[in-house]
C-alpha positions in Angstrom: -9.8 -58.3 -32.1 -11.3 -58.4 -28.6 -9.5 -61.9 -27.6 -6.3 -60.7 -28.7 -6.1 -57.7 -26.5 -4.4 -59.1 -23.9 -1.1 -59.8 -25.9 -1.5 -56.4 -27.5 -2.0 -54.7 -24.2 1.4 -56.2 -23.1 3.2 -55.1 -26.0 1.8 -51.9 -25.9 2.7 -51.8 -22.2 6.2 -53.0 -23.1 7.0 -50.2 -25.5 5.8 -47.7 -23.2 7.9 -48.7 -20.7 11.2 -49.3 -22.7 10.6 -45.2 -23.7 9.7 -44.0 -20.3 12.9 -45.9 -18.8 15.2 -44.6 -21.6 14.0 -40.7 -20.7 14.7 -41.3 -17.3 18.0 -42.9 -17.6 18.8 -39.9 -20.0 17.3 -36.9 -18.1 16.7 -37.9 -14.8 19.6 -40.2 -14.0 20.7 -38.0 -11.6 17.6 -37.0 -9.9 17.2 -38.4 -6.4 13.4 -38.0 -5.9 13.0 -40.2 -9.1 15.6 -42.8 -8.5 14.2 -43.2 -5.0 10.5 -43.0 -5.0 10.0 -44.3 -9.0 12.8 -46.6 -9.8 13.7 -48.1 -6.6 10.1 -47.8 -5.4 7.1 -47.9 -7.4 8.9 -49.6 -10.7 10.8 -52.1 -8.5 8.0 -53.1 -6.3 5.5 -53.7 -8.8 7.9 -55.1 -11.4 9.4 -57.7 -8.6 5.7 -58.3 -7.3 4.7 -59.5 -10.5 8.0 -61.7 -10.9 7.0 -63.4 -8.0 3.7 -63.9 -9.0 4.8 -65.8 -12.2 7.4 -68.0 -9.7 4.8 -68.5 -7.6 3.1 -70.4 -10.0 6.0 -72.5 -11.4 6.3 -75.0 -8.9 2.9 -76.0 -8.6 2.2 -75.9 -12.1 4.9 -78.2 -12.9 4.2 -80.6 -10.5 0.4 -81.3 -11.5 1.3 -81.1 -15.1 4.1 -83.4 -15.1 2.0 -85.6 -12.7 -1.0 -85.8 -15.5 1.8 -86.4 -18.0 3.6 -89.2 -16.6 0.1 -91.0 -15.8 -1.3 -89.9 -19.3 1.8 -91.6 -20.9 1.3 -94.5 -18.8 4.0 -96.5 -20.0 7.9 -96.2 -18.4 9.4 -97.5 -21.7 7.6 -94.5 -23.4 8.5 -91.8 -20.6 12.3 -93.0 -20.6 12.3 -92.4 -24.7 10.8 -89.0 -24.3 13.1 -87.9 -21.9 16.2 -89.3 -23.7 14.8 -87.5 -27.0 14.4 -84.4 -25.4 17.9 -84.3 -23.5 19.8 -85.2 -26.6 17.9 -82.6 -28.7 18.6 -80.0 -26.0 22.2 -80.8 -26.2 22.5 -80.6 -30.0 20.8 -77.0 -30.2 23.2 -75.9 -27.4 26.1 -77.4 -30.0 24.8 -76.0 -32.8 24.4 -72.4 -31.1 27.8 -72.6 -30.1 29.1 -73.2 -33.3 27.1 -71.0 -35.0 28.3 -68.3 -32.3 32.2 -68.8 -32.9 31.8 -69.2 -37.0 30.3 -65.5 -36.6 32.3 -64.4 -34.6 35.3 -65.5 -36.0 34.4 -64.2 -39.1 33.3 -60.6 -37.8 35.9 -60.3 -35.3 34.7 -58.0 -32.7 37.1 -56.2 -30.2 40.0 -56.1 -32.7 40.2 -52.1 -32.1 38.6 -52.5 -28.5 40.1 -49.9 -25.9 39.9 -51.8 -22.8 41.3 -49.5 -20.7 38.1 -47.1 -21.2 36.0 -50.1 -19.2 36.3 -51.4 -15.6 37.3 -55.0 -15.2 36.5 -55.4 -11.6 34.8 -58.9 -11.7 35.2 -61.7 -9.4 33.8 -65.0 -10.6 31.8 -67.6 -8.6 32.9 -71.0 -8.1 31.1 -73.4 -10.4 29.9 -76.6 -8.7 32.0 -80.0 -9.4 30.8 -82.2 -11.7 30.1 -85.1 -9.2 28.1 -82.5 -7.0 25.6 -81.9 -10.4 25.2 -85.5 -10.5 24.7 -86.1 -6.9 22.4 -82.9 -6.3 19.9 -84.2 -9.1 18.5 -86.5 -6.0 16.6 -84.4 -3.3 18.0 -85.1 0.4 14.5 -83.4 1.3 12.0 -82.9 -1.3 10.1 -80.4 0.8 13.4 -78.3 0.6 13.6 -78.6 -3.2 10.1 -77.4 -3.5 10.8 -74.8 -1.4 13.9 -73.3 -3.1 12.4 -74.1 -6.8 15.1 -76.3 -7.3 13.7 -77.6 -10.8 16.2 -80.5 -11.6 15.1 -82.3 -8.3 11.6 -81.1 -8.3 11.6 -83.1 -11.8 13.2 -86.1 -10.5 11.0 -86.4 -7.4 7.8 -85.7 -9.2 8.6 -88.2 -12.0 9.6 -90.9 -9.2 6.2 -90.2 -7.1 4.3 -90.5 -10.5 5.9 -93.7 -11.6 4.8 -94.8 -8.3 1.3 -94.1 -8.7 1.2 -95.8 -11.6 2.3 -99.0 -9.8 -0.5 -98.6 -7.1 -3.5 -99.3 -9.1 -6.9 -97.7 -8.4 -5.2 -95.4 -5.4 -2.8 -93.8 -8.1 -5.6 -93.5 -10.5 -7.8 -91.5 -8.0 -4.7 -89.4 -7.4 -4.1 -88.9 -11.1 -7.6 -87.7 -11.6 -7.2 -85.5 -8.7 -3.9 -84.0 -10.1 -5.7 -83.5 -13.5 -8.3 -81.3 -11.6 -5.5 -79.3 -9.9 -3.7 -78.8 -13.0 -6.9 -77.2 -14.8 -7.2 -74.8 -11.7 -3.4 -74.1 -12.1 -3.9 -73.1 -15.5 -6.7 -70.9 -14.7 -4.7 -69.1 -12.1 -2.2 -68.7 -14.9 -4.8 -66.9 -17.0 -5.6 -64.7 -14.0 -1.9 -63.6 -13.3 -1.5 -62.7 -17.2 -4.6 -60.7 -16.9 -2.1 -58.2 -14.9 0.6 -59.1 -17.3 0.3 -55.3 -18.9 1.0 -53.7 -15.5 3.8 -56.0 -14.4 5.5 -56.1 -17.9 5.4 -51.9 -18.4 7.1 -51.4 -14.5 9.5 -54.5 -15.3 10.6 -52.4 -18.9 10.7 -49.1 -17.2 13.2 -50.2 -14.2 15.5 -52.1 -16.5 16.1 -49.3 -19.2 15.9 -46.6 -16.6 18.8 -48.5 -14.9 20.5 -49.8 -18.2 19.3 -47.4 -20.8 20.8 -47.6 -24.2 24.2 -45.5 -23.3 25.8 -48.6 -22.0 25.6 -50.1 -25.4 27.5 -47.5 -27.5 30.9 -48.5 -26.1 30.1 -52.3 -26.6 28.3 -52.2 -29.9 30.4 -54.3 -32.0 30.2 -57.2 -29.1 26.4 -56.2 -28.6 25.7 -56.5 -32.3 27.2 -59.7 -33.0 25.8 -61.4 -30.1 22.1 -60.2 -31.4 22.8 -61.3 -34.9 23.5 -64.7 -33.7 20.7 -64.7 -31.2 18.8 -63.8 -34.3 20.1 -66.3 -36.6 19.7 -69.0 -34.7 15.9 -68.0 -33.4 14.9 -67.8 -36.8 17.0 -70.2 -38.7 18.0 -73.1 -36.9 15.0 -73.4 -35.0 13.0 -72.9 -38.4 15.2 -75.6 -40.2 14.6 -78.2 -37.2 10.7 -77.1 -37.2 10.5 -77.7 -41.1 12.2 -80.8 -41.2 11.8 -82.5 -37.9 8.6 -81.0 -36.6 6.8 -80.6 -39.9 5.6 -77.2 -38.8 5.4 -74.0 -40.5 7.8 -71.9 -38.4 6.0 -68.6 -39.0 3.0 -69.7 -37.6 5.0 -70.9 -34.6 6.5 -67.6 -34.0 3.2 -66.0 -33.9 2.2 -68.1 -31.6 4.8 -67.7 -29.2 4.3 -64.1 -29.4 2.9 -63.9 -25.8 5.8 -66.3 -24.4 8.6 -64.1 -26.0 7.4 -61.0 -24.2 7.2 -62.4 -21.1 11.1 -63.6 -21.6 12.3 -60.5 -22.4 10.8 -58.8 -19.3 11.2 -61.3 -16.7 14.5 -62.4 -18.5 14.0 -65.8 -16.7 13.4 -69.3 -18.3 11.9 -70.4 -15.2 9.2 -67.5 -14.5 8.2 -68.0 -17.9 7.5 -71.7 -17.6 3.8 -71.2 -16.9 3.4 -68.9 -19.9 5.2 -71.6 -22.5 3.3 -74.1 -21.1 0.0 -72.4 -22.0 1.4 -71.7 -25.3 2.9 -75.1 -26.5 -0.5 -76.4 -25.2 -3.0 -74.3 -26.1 -1.7 -72.5 -29.0 0.7 -74.9 -30.8 -1.3 -77.9 -30.0 0.9 -80.2 -28.1 -0.4 -82.6 -25.7 0.4 -82.3 -22.1 2.0 -85.8 -21.9 4.6 -84.3 -23.8 5.2 -80.6 -22.8 4.6 -81.4 -19.1 7.9 -83.0 -19.6 9.9 -81.3 -22.3 9.3 -77.9 -21.2 10.5 -77.5 -17.5 13.5 -79.5 -18.6 14.0 -77.0 -20.9 13.9 -74.5 -18.7 16.6 -75.9 -16.5 19.2 -77.1 -19.1 18.5 -75.6 -22.5 21.0 -72.5 -22.9 21.2 -72.0 -26.6 21.1 -68.2 -25.6 24.1 -68.4 -23.4 25.9 -70.4 -25.2 25.9 -67.8 -28.1 26.8 -65.2 -25.5 29.7 -67.4 -24.4 30.8 -68.0 -28.2 31.1 -64.6 -29.1 32.2 -63.5 -25.8 35.3 -65.6 -26.0 36.1 -64.5 -29.5 35.4 -61.0 -28.4 37.7 -61.0 -25.4 40.4 -63.0 -26.9 40.8 -60.1 -29.6 40.9 -57.4 -26.9 43.5 -58.9 -25.3 45.2 -60.0 -28.5 45.3 -64.0 -27.9 45.2 -66.4 -30.4 42.9 -69.5 -30.0 43.8 -72.9 -31.5 41.0 -75.0 -33.4 41.8 -77.6 -30.2 40.6 -74.6 -27.8 37.5 -73.8 -30.1 36.6 -77.3 -30.0 37.0 -76.9 -26.2 34.8 -73.8 -26.2 31.7 -75.9 -27.5 32.2 -79.0 -25.7 32.5 -76.9 -22.2 29.5 -75.1 -23.4 27.4 -78.2 -23.6 28.5 -80.0 -20.4 28.5 -76.6 -18.7 24.4 -76.1 -19.9 23.9 -79.1 -17.5 26.3 -78.8 -14.7 25.6 -75.1 -14.1 22.0 -75.4 -15.1 20.3 -74.6 -11.4 23.1 -71.9 -10.3 21.8 -68.1 -9.9 24.0 -66.1 -12.3 24.4 -69.0 -14.6 25.4 -67.5 -17.9 28.5 -65.6 -16.2 29.7 -68.9 -14.0 29.7 -70.7 -17.4 31.6 -68.0 -19.0 34.2 -67.9 -16.0 34.7 -71.9 -16.6 34.9 -71.6 -20.4 37.5 -68.5 -19.9 39.7 -70.5 -17.2 39.8 -73.7 -19.5 41.1 -72.1 -22.8 43.5 -69.6 -20.5 41.6 -66.2 -21.1 41.9 -63.6 -18.6 38.4 -64.2 -16.5 38.5 -60.5 -15.4 37.4 -59.8 -19.1 34.1 -61.0 -18.1 34.0 -57.2 -16.6 34.4 -55.8 -20.0 30.8 -57.1 -21.0 28.8 -57.4 -18.0 27.3 -53.8 -18.3 25.5 -54.8 -21.4 24.9 -58.3 -19.8 21.4 -57.6 -18.5 19.8 -56.5 -22.3 21.6 -59.2 -23.6 20.1 -61.6 -20.9 16.6 -60.5 -22.0 17.2 -61.2 -25.7 18.5 -65.1 -24.8 16.1 -65.7 -22.7 13.7 -65.4 -25.4 15.6 -67.6 -27.7 16.0 -70.1 -24.5 12.4 -70.7 -24.4 11.9 -71.0 -28.6 14.5 -73.7 -28.2 12.4 -75.3 -25.4 9.2 -75.1 -27.8 10.9 -75.9 -30.6 12.2 -79.5 -29.2 8.6 -80.0 -27.6 7.5 -80.0 -30.8 10.2 -82.1 -32.3 9.5 -84.6 -29.5 5.8 -84.5 -30.0 5.7 -85.0 -33.5 7.5 -88.1 -33.2 5.4 -89.7 -30.4 2.0 -88.2 -32.4 1.4 -86.1 -29.6 0.8 -82.8 -31.8 -2.8 -81.7 -32.7 -2.3 -80.1 -36.2 -6.0 -78.6 -36.1 -5.1 -76.9 -33.1 -1.7 -75.3 -34.6 -3.3 -74.5 -37.9 -6.0 -72.7 -35.9 -5.3 -68.8 -35.7 -7.5 -68.2 -32.9 -6.7 -71.6 -30.7 -5.7 -70.8 -27.0 -6.0 -67.1 -27.6 -6.2 -65.4 -23.5 -8.6 -62.9 -23.5 -9.0 -60.4 -20.6 -10.2 -62.2 -17.3 -13.0 -60.8 -14.9 -13.8 -62.1 -12.0 -17.8 -62.8 -11.6 -19.4 -60.1 -9.1 -21.3 -63.4 -7.6 -20.0 -66.6 -7.0 
């Protein structure tokens, strides 16, 4: 019980934060003192500070972990095989997600009797980047700038290239690899230190989110919200479970239990990138995937894996088509599937990626882009849920690739106590 106390504290603080935020939204939404000093003051400052602490870990952790992974593989052909497997699996799961969403949404038909006049539609879509710029921008013109801005695709490209060069330089490269391994161990310890403050950070994040959003926004959009939530659950517990059973030969119930801490972080932060340190911790220490695989697949998945967003796109497309009474053809539905798969790569590093991708899809199939304004009110809450699905997909693909490469330790996976993070206390004397 002592070892699991941190995770339990995080779950408890999340529930209390949700309750407090909902009470403020219901009874004190108009009180300036509470809004200025609590919601936009205390809640905002501590919650944002915790998010920054998580993001602070991402770049150095990914850098050192990826160097260790590439050097641990030691073979360029193996590295290429892992990369190709991961890339194709991420695209496959995204395709399955959008197909599932369309089938469920067409069957339930949300938005048939929706009153669009009661909702605001003042949404302006941001421009999506040209596909040529996407491929050009994979290669950083300034690596320092890429690291400073946290551009994960550019960081991954540069670090892999640098690690390959380390392999080619012999003894000097080995010395650098040993140093990277030591730095990676230190960074993992920093992760545990930051996670020790997670209950506080999660409490204030949840309190701020639900004090601003509340559950009242869901009521007019209950049909759309429910269908998206249903599809997310079906994909998380259905699709991923089947993939784990047949491709990774793993028990999905054990897998989900061991991903619990990462799920809590993903829900509270609504950011796959910010959750990378916790996802890596869970995949390596709790599930038993070797760093040589996880160091590559997890950061890549956090960047290009858009299963949750693809589900939102599928349901939103059917919902808006029903609201505006527009009939979509089979060719248009196939276009939506193809666009969602391609957009998951093309808009990976763009802020507000979900709505940008949705605007691209709407433009392609002739739906009014301003219709996005109808669903934007509940998008924050759904974003928290689909981020959980995204990181579950990252971990699932990682396990599948690891099983194929024989880098998954079944003893660790089957050990319920493996990798549990207990409370960390700094020593009084150093």
